[in-house]
C-alpha positions in Angstrom: 22.5 -21.1 15.7 24.4 -18.3 14.3 22.8 -16.2 11.0 24.3 -14.2 8.8 23.9 -10.5 8.7 20.8 -10.9 6.5 19.3 -13.6 8.9 20.0 -11.6 11.6 17.7 -8.6 9.9 14.8 -11.0 8.7 14.4 -12.7 11.9 14.3 -9.5 13.9 11.2 -7.3 15.2 9.4 -5.6 12.2 6.4 -3.4 12.2 5.1 -5.6 9.2 6.0 -8.9 10.7 3.8 -7.7 14.1 1.2 -6.9 12.3 0.7 -9.9 10.3 1.0 -12.3 13.4 -1.1 -10.1 15.2 -3.8 -11.2 12.2 -2.9 -15.1 11.7 -3.3 -15.1 15.6 -6.2 -13.4 16.0 -8.3 -15.5 13.2 -6.4 -19.0 14.3 -7.3 -18.3 18.3 -11.0 -18.1 17.4 -11.4 -15.5 20.1 -13.8 -12.5 19.0 -11.4 -9.8 17.8 -12.4 -6.8 16.2 -10.0 -7.1 13.3 -8.9 -2.9 12.2 -5.4 -3.1 11.8 -4.5 -4.9 8.8 -5.3 -4.2 4.8 -7.0 -6.9 4.0 -10.0 -5.4 1.5 -13.7 -6.5 2.1 -15.8 -9.0 1.1 -18.0 -7.6 -1.3 -20.6 -10.0 -3.0 -20.6 -8.1 -6.5 -17.0 -8.8 -6.8 -16.5 -12.0 -5.0 -19.5 -13.2 -7.6 -17.5 -11.9 -10.5 -14.4 -13.7 -9.6 -16.5 -17.0 -8.8 -17.9 -17.0 -12.0 -14.7 -16.6 -14.1 -12.9 -19.6 -11.5 -16.0 -21.7 -12.7 -15.4 -21.2 -16.3 -11.7 -21.9 -15.9 -12.5 -25.4 -13.9 -14.7 -26.0 -16.6 -12.1 -25.8 -19.2 -9.5 -28.5 -19.2 -6.9 -26.3 -21.1 -7.0 -23.4 -18.6 -7.2 -25.3 -15.5 -4.4 -27.1 -16.6 -2.7 -23.4 -17.3 -4.0 -22.5 -13.7 -2.6 -25.3 -11.8 0.2 -27.0 -13.6 2.3 -24.6 -16.0 4.9 -22.0 -15.4 4.7 -18.6 -16.4 7.7 -16.8 -18.1 9.3 -15.5 -15.6 8.1 -11.9 -17.0 4.6 -13.1 -16.0 1.5 -14.3 -17.9 1.8 -13.3 -21.4 -2.1 -13.1 -22.1 -2.5 -11.4 -19.2 0.7 -8.4 -19.8 -0.4 -8.1 -23.4 -4.1 -7.5 -22.4 -3.1 -4.8 -19.7 -1.3 -3.2 -22.5 -3.9 -2.7 -24.7 -6.1 -1.8 -21.9 -3.2 1.0 -20.4 -2.9 2.7 -23.8 -6.3 3.0 -24.9 -7.5 4.9 -21.7 -3.9 6.7 -20.9 -2.3 6.5 -24.4 1.2 5.7 -22.5 2.3 4.0 -25.5 3.1 0.6 -23.4 4.2 -2.6 -25.1 4.9 -6.1 -23.7 8.0 -5.3 -22.5 7.4 -2.4 -19.9 5.2 -4.8 -17.6 6.3 -7.4 -15.3 4.0 -9.3 -13.0 5.5 -10.1 -9.4 3.9 -12.1 -6.5 2.3 -9.3 -4.8 3.6 -5.6 -4.4 5.6 -6.3 -1.4 7.9 -8.9 -3.6 7.9 -6.1 -6.2 9.5 -3.2 -4.0 11.2 -5.6 -2.2 12.9 -6.1 -5.8 12.8 -2.7 -7.0 14.1 -0.9 -3.8 17.2 -3.1 -3.9 18.0 -2.6 -7.4 18.2 1.0 -6.9 19.5 1.3 -3.1 22.1 -0.1 -0.9 25.9 -0.4 -1.8 27.1 0.1 -4.9 30.1 -1.5 -6.9 31.9 1.7 -7.1 32.0 2.1 -3.3 29.2 4.2 -2.6 25.8 3.7 -0.9 22.4 5.2 -2.2 19.2 5.5 -0.6 15.5 5.1 -1.2 13.7 9.1 -0.5 10.7 8.8 1.3 9.1 12.5 0.1 6.0 12.1 2.6 6.2 10.2 5.6 4.1 8.4 7.1 4.6 5.8 4.6 3.5 2.5 4.1 4.9 0.3 7.1 6.3 -2.8 4.6 8.8 -0.4 3.5 10.5 -0.3 6.4 12.1 -3.6 6.6 13.0 -4.3 3.0 16.4 -3.0 2.3 19.0 -5.2 2.8 21.3 -2.6 4.2 21.3 -0.3 7.0 20.3 3.3 6.8 18.3 2.2 3.9 15.8 5.1 3.6 15.3 8.8 4.2 12.3 10.0 4.6 10.9 13.8 5.2 8.8 15.4 7.4 5.5 16.6 6.3 3.7 19.7 6.4 0.2 20.0 8.1 -2.3 21.8 7.3 -5.4 22.2 9.2 -9.4 21.7 7.8 -12.6 21.8 9.4 -14.7 18.9 10.9 -11.4 17.6 12.5 -9.7 17.1 9.6 -5.9 17.5 8.2 -3.7 16.6 5.5 -0.1 16.1 4.9 1.1 17.9 2.3 4.8 17.4 0.4 6.9 20.1 2.0 9.3 20.5 -0.9 11.8 22.8 0.8 13.3 20.3 3.0 13.4 17.2 0.3 17.3 16.6 -0.1 18.0 14.8 -3.4 21.4 14.1 -4.6 23.8 11.7 -5.3 22.8 9.5 -2.5 19.4 9.0 -3.7 18.9 6.1 -5.6 14.8 6.3 -6.0 12.1 8.8 -4.8 9.1 6.3 -3.6 5.8 7.9 -3.2 2.2 5.9 -2.6 -0.6 7.5 -4.3 -3.0 6.8 -2.3 -0.9 6.9 0.4 -0.7 3.6 3.2 -1.7 4.7 5.9 -3.3 7.9 5.7 -5.6 8.3 2.5 -3.2 11.4 1.2 -3.4 11.7 -2.3 -0.8 13.8 -3.7 -1.8 16.4 -6.0 -0.8 16.0 -9.5 1.4 19.3 -9.2 3.1 17.3 -6.4 3.6 14.3 -8.9 4.7 16.6 -11.3 7.5 18.2 -9.1 8.7 15.1 -7.8 9.2 13.9 -11.4 11.1 17.0 -12.7 13.3 15.9 -9.7 14.1 12.9 -10.3 14.9 13.4 -13.8 17.1 15.5 -13.1 18.9 13.2 -11.0 18.7 10.9 -13.8 16.9 8.5 -10.8 13.9 6.8 -11.1 10.0 7.9 -9.3 8.4 5.0 -7.9 4.4 4.8 -7.6 2.9 2.8 -5.5 -0.8 2.7 -7.1 -1.8 -0.6 -4.9 -4.8 1.3 -4.0 -5.3 3.8 -7.2 -5.7 4.4 -11.1 -6.9 2.4 -13.1 -7.8 -0.5 -10.2 -8.9 -0.5 -7.9 -9.2 3.2 -8.1 -9.9 3.9 -4.2 -9.8 7.4 -4.8 -12.2 9.6 -3.6 -10.3 12.7 -4.9 -9.6 13.8 -8.6 -6.2 13.0 -9.5 -4.6 12.2 -13.0 -3.0 9.0 -13.4 1.0 9.3 -14.6 3.3 7.3 -16.1 6.3 7.9 -18.3 10.0 6.1 -18.8 11.3 7.4 -15.9 8.5 6.6 -13.6 8.0 3.2 -11.9 3.9 2.6 -12.0 3.2 -0.6 -9.3 -0.5 -2.1 -9.7 -2.0 -4.9 -7.7 -5.0 -7.4 -8.0 -4.8 -7.5 -3.8 -6.9 -4.3 -3.3 -9.6 -5.5 -6.0 -10.4 -8.7 -3.7 -7.8 -11.3 -4.4 -4.8 -10.7 -1.9 -4.9 -14.4 -1.2 -3.7 -14.6 -5.2 -0.5 -12.3 -4.9 0.0 -10.1 -8.3 2.0 -7.3 -8.2 2.4 -5.4 -11.5 5.4 -3.5 -12.5 5.3 -0.7 -15.7 8.8 0.5 -16.4 11.3 1.4 -18.9 12.3 -2.1 -20.6 15.6 -2.2 -18.9 13.9 -2.2 -15.6 11.8 -4.8 -16.6 14.6 -6.8 -18.0 16.6 -6.8 -14.4 13.0 -7.5 -12.1 12.5 -10.4 -14.8 15.9 -11.8 -14.1 15.4 -11.2 -10.3 11.9 -13.3 -10.5 13.6 -16.1 -12.5 16.2 -16.4 -9.4 14.0 -15.9 -6.4 10.7 -17.5 -7.8 11.5 -19.1 -11.3 7.9 -17.3 -12.4 5.5 -15.4 -11.0 2.1 -17.2 -9.6 -0.7 -17.5 -12.4 -3.3 -17.8 -10.3 -4.8 -14.0 -10.4 -3.2 -13.0 -14.0 -6.1 -15.5 -15.0 -8.7 -15.2 -12.9 -8.4 -11.5 -14.1 -7.8 -11.9 -17.5 -11.2 -11.7 -18.9 -12.1 -8.6 -16.9 -8.4 -6.8 -18.4 -9.8 -7.8 -21.9 -13.1 -7.0 -21.8 -12.8 -3.8 -19.7 -15.1 -4.6 -17.1 -12.4 -4.6 -14.4 -12.8 -0.8 -14.8 -16.7 -0.6 -14.2 -16.1 -3.0 -11.3 -13.4 -0.4 -9.8 -15.5 2.7 -10.2 -19.2 1.8 -9.7 -18.7 -1.0 -6.8 -15.6 -0.9 -5.3 -14.6 2.8 -5.1 -18.0 3.7 -3.6 -18.3 0.7 -1.3 -15.4 2.0 0.6 -15.7 5.9 0.0 -19.5 5.3 2.0 -17.6 3.3 4.8 -15.1 5.4 5.3 -17.1 9.0 5.4 -19.6 6.8 7.6 -16.5 6.0 10.2 -15.3 9.6 10.1 -19.0 10.6 11.2 -19.1 7.9 14.0 -15.6 9.3 15.6 -16.6 12.8 15.5 -19.8 12.0 17.8 -17.9 10.0 20.4 -14.6 12.7 20.0 -15.5 16.0 19.1 -14.6 17.9 22.4 -11.1 16.1 22.4 -8.4 17.4 20.3 -8.3 14.7 17.7 -7.7 14.7 13.8 -8.4 12.3 11.3 -6.8 12.7 7.5 -8.9 14.0 5.2 -10.0 10.3 3.7 -8.7 10.6 0.2 -8.4 6.8 -0.8 -7.6 3.7 0.2 -9.2 2.2 3.0 -7.7 3.4 6.4 -8.5 6.1 8.5 -5.1 8.1 10.0 -6.2 9.2 13.4 -4.0 11.9 15.2 -4.6 12.2 18.9 -2.5 15.7 19.4 -1.1 15.9 22.8 -2.4 12.2 23.7 -0.4 11.7 27.2 0.2 8.0 26.3 2.3 6.5 23.2 0.2 4.9 20.0 2.4 2.2 21.2 0.9 1.7 24.6 -2.7 3.0 23.0 -2.5 -0.2 20.5 -1.9 -2.5 23.8 -5.2 -1.3 25.5 -7.0 -1.8 22.4 -5.6 -5.2 21.8 -6.4 -6.2 25.4 -10.2 -5.1 25.0 -10.1 -6.7 21.8 -9.5 -4.3 18.9 -7.1 -4.4 16.5 -5.0 -1.2 15.2 -1.7 -0.4 14.0 0.5 1.9 15.9 1.5 4.9 13.8 5.2 5.1 14.8 5.9 1.9 12.5 4.9 4.5 9.7 7.9 6.5 9.8 11.0 4.8 8.1 13.9 7.2 6.9 12.9 9.7 9.9 16.3 10.4 11.2 15.0 12.9 14.1 12.2 11.6 16.6 8.8 13.2 16.1 5.8 13.6 18.8 3.9 13.8 16.2 4.2 10.0 15.0 3.4 8.6 18.4 0.2 10.2 18.4 -1.4 8.4 15.2 -2.9 4.8 14.6 -4.2 3.7 11.5 -7.4 1.5 11.4 -9.4 0.2 8.4 -12.8 0.2 8.3 -13.4 -3.0 5.9 -15.1 -5.0 8.4 -18.8 -5.5 8.7 -20.1 -1.6 9.8 -21.5 -3.4 13.2 -17.8 -4.5 14.0 -16.4 -0.9 12.9 -18.7 1.1 15.0 -18.1 -1.4 18.2 -14.1 -0.9 17.2 -14.3 2.7 17.1 -16.4 3.3 20.4 -13.7 0.6 22.0 -10.8 3.3 20.3 -12.6 6.3 21.6 -13.3 4.8 25.1 -9.5 4.3 25.5 -8.1 7.6 24.2 -10.9 9.3 26.4 -9.5 7.6 29.3 -6.0 8.3 28.5 -6.8 11.9 27.9 -8.2 12.2 31.4 -5.7 10.4 32.7 -3.0 13.0 31.6 
């Protein structure tokens, strides 16, 4: 079987495919695997109860049930959900949105595939443009989303060392190159994999740079504001007509329903709607209908602020403290946990690569993600990228503690071997 260039690209090895295969195979195998690699949200009882009650109301209402399973939405997405979200965002942030500023997609991954290829790759005038990632490491799912080669360019961050084995990445503006070959700037906030939250000042500078080049600034808010609001440090939500803000219902607790939200200028929303129609006919209705009441009455904000965020913040602090107790005498660092649901661990001077560490941990029943997958667009190899791993702390406290203990044991063994 001979495949096209498209076929070859999307059947080759990729970080996101490896991650999802690991998760699926581990679940299917029945083995007692400690899943600390993926971004599946925790099963929070209060959140699941809220969605169960809403689902029961849908099942008890024939018209809503038919709407859930038997009727196409428009390619832009469920109109009632979009109208309710416009009111919620305008009431809280004063952004002056209209329904024409929002489109729904079949998950954030789907949204970024469309957005990246709208603004980067080959242009009709023969030129090529790239997506600029101003703060690597960045989300593993971006890396293979482009339809052409050399799709991303990334900037190495500045590293600020902090107390208590912590460090923080900061945007190195002196080395960012934004020019005619840049199609868009993209940054996640909070950042997956590191939990970093770029500051309001950094956002403002990136926005200024994007506007100067007349290109969009894409902010991936899948873990951010206003929901699920997994931010453990102060940050101001930002949107203007040059910004594309991407939200999601996944980390709220609905990952299986694949509901992405794109907030952008009307022209961009029209383009996304057209691509939606071609690729999917329409986004699925399940996520938007399940969350509709929460958007209408604003309870989605209460759930995010008072249940979901404190849950993850407490888990992050507990996991970091446990690692310090096991590795405090070694040359290891934790990226300051400012949001999301991961710890980004840096084992400075580790004699083995993060990929080898991943394989050793997998053999012992612990799944993590090797850090080298999170540096798309980095032209020069950087040893730092092979000294880091991403771990999630969304499993039960007992599983997380046992997983961290095994990680510490393997890291100590590797250091002693060196």
